[in-house]
N, C-alpha and C positions, 0 to 999 in steps of 0.2 A: 570637925568628924567627917563631914560629906566630903568636903577638900581631899581628906586621906586616903578616903575609900577610892575617890576619882583616879590621885595619882598611883592609888596601890594599883587599881582597874588598868589603869595607861600604862603603867613598869610592867604591868601580866602581860600584856599584849605585845608590847616590845621585846619582851623577852621572847615569845611564842614565835613572831616572824622572823627575828635574828634565826633561833632553833632549826626554823623548816627553810628557810634561806641558806644556812649552814651545811644540813644534813642534802640539799637538792645541790649545793654544788659539789661535795662530794661523792655522789653516788658515780655511779659507773652502770656505762649503758648497759644491755640487756640484747646479746644479738641472736639469741633463743625461744622461737615459739614455741611452746607446749599447749597442747590439748589437752584434756583429757579424753579417754575413749568413750566415756557416758557422754559429753556434750553433746553428739551426734544425735544419740536416744533422746536425750532430754528435749533439743531442738525439735522433735520428731513427736515429742509429748505435745510439744506448748503448741505447734500448727495441729495435730491433730485433734485435740481440747478445743482449739479455739473452733476450727472448723463443726466439730459435732455442735458447739451450743451456738452458733450460726445457723445451724441445721434446725435444730431444736427451737430454735425463735423465729426463723422463718416460716417456718411450720404452724407454729404457733400462730403468727399474725395469717397466716393464709386461712385457718380455720375460722380465726375473727372474721376478716372480712370476709370469706363467704357465709357467715353465721348473720352478719348485718343483711345481706341481700334476704336470704332464705326465711328472715324472720318480717322483711316489706313486701315479699311478696302474697 
C-alpha cells in the first residue's frame, strides 16, 4: 500500500513537471511593460509609512535613553 502511494506521488510530480515544461516551452515573450498608475502611489505610501515608523521607533528609543540618565542623576 505504501509503495502504491509513493508511485502515485512520483507519477503526479512527473506529470506536474512535464506540464510546467510544456507551458514554458510554448510561452511567448512579452515585450511590453505596463505599470499601473497606482503603483507609484503605493510605493510612496510604503516609503512614507516606513519612515514614519522609523521616526516613532527612534523617538521612543531616545526617550528611553534620556529617561535612563535622568533616573540615575
